[in-house]
N, C-alpha and C positions, 0 to 999 in steps of 0.2 A: 356506529350510532353512539352518539355522544352521552354524557352521564344525565346532562340536563332533558335530553330527549327522553331517555328512558324514564326518569322522573316523573317527565310530564305524561308519559303513556301510561304509567302506573297509576298516576292521579287520575287520570280521563277513564281507566278501566274501572277502578273503585268507585267513581263517582257514577258510570254506567249501571255497575251492580247495585249501588244504593238506589238510583232512579228506577232500576226495575222493582226493586223491593217496594217501595213507595207506591208506584203504578200499581202493584199485584194487591198491595193492601187497599187500595182505593175502589177497585173494583171486582174485590172478593166476594163480595154478596151476590154478585152476577154470575157468579161460577158455581154457588151453592142455592139452589133454588128452594130449598125445604127450610121450613120454620124451625127455629132452634127451640131446645127443651125450655127454656127460660120463657118464651113467647106462647108457647102451650100450657104451662104452668101457670102463667100470668092470667092470659084471656083464651080458654081452650074454646069456648064457642064460636070465637072467629075463624077457627082453622078445620071445622068439621067440613069433610069431602075434601081436603088437601091431601096429597100425598106427603109422608112424611119418612124421614130417615133417623132412626133412633138407635142408641148404644145404650143397653142396660143392663143390670143385673137379675138374673131370674130368682125370685122369690118363692114362687109356686107352680107346680104344672100339674094339668089334668089332662093326661094322654088320651082317656076316654072322650072327652068332648073337645079335643085339639085345640087346649087354651092355655095360657102360661101367664102370670103375673111378673112384670119385671118392674125394677126401680130404677129410675132414670134420674141423673144428677140435674138439677136445674138451681136458679138461686132464688130464693134465699134456701129452699129447703128441696130434697128429692121428691119426685111424683110416683104415683104406682099407676102402671098403665096394664089394662088386659089386652092381650094379643090372642084374637083370634086367627084359625087356620094355623097355629102354630104345630108343625109336622115335623119337628127336629126331636131327636133325643138330647137332652139336656138336663141337667141335674142342678138342685137349689144351688145357686151362690154361683154358679157359670154366666159367662158373659156372652150377649147375642147382640147381633145387629138386625135391625127389624127395617122392611122397606114396605109401607103399606099406607092404606088410607085411613084417614080419623072418621070414625062412624060416628062415635060420641065423644063428650068431653074426655073420656079416660079409656075408650077402646079403639084400638087399631085392628083393622082387617089386613092382615099380613098377606103381601104378593110374594115376598122373601123373606125368610130366616137364615141366618149364618150363626152358628154356633162357633165362639173364640173359646177355645179353652186354653188358659193359661198354664205353662208347664213352667217346674222350677229352673231347668237347663236351658229355656229360651234366652234369657239375659246373657248368659255366659256365652252361649254359640254365636250370639249376635258379635258379640266383642270379639271372640276368638276370632271369626271368620274376617272380621274387619282389619284385624292385628294382621294375621296371616296374608290376606290381599294386600295391604300397606306395605308389607315387606316383600312380596314378591314384585310390587310396582316399582320399588327402590331398587331391588337387584337388578331389575331388567332396565331401568334409567341409566343406572351406575355403569352397567355392562358397555352400555354404548357411549357415555358421555363422562365428562370429568370436570373438576372445579378448576379454572386457572386462579390462582391465588394473586398472580400480578395484576389482572385486570378486573377480577372479580366477576367472573362471566363463565359459562358453560363452555366448553371445548369438546368436539367430537375426538374419541379415544382413535388412535391409530392402530391399536392392539385389538379393538374389540369387533 
């Protein structure tokens, strides 16, 4: 394969990648059927009876009544929403995901609640595993392939 053919192939693949990104951005709303927090904050009455998927920070929990109040980030300011059927052990300041129906302007009847506890080591673990994975992939790749500096291409190792 000639240099210009490789260049054309790289440009074509980069264009395909860019086109897929633009297409996904154009149809993203079709893949997310839930109203955004900004829409709920601005016009909550229009979304009563709709199913919501919210992320929020727990501000208060009433275990006896199985309710919790969460703070959901919206624009221009965050909103407080009461979550009914809150059957999870969560502490104030914890992060939760709530799937349920908006029953009135600031109340959600939860079908499912997931508690997302942030841990201090989660970010270091994520980066550490990524670095180890990249090193393993590079070792495996260069065990069977070598860089031919004459033609600036990869060639099969005969000793691998």
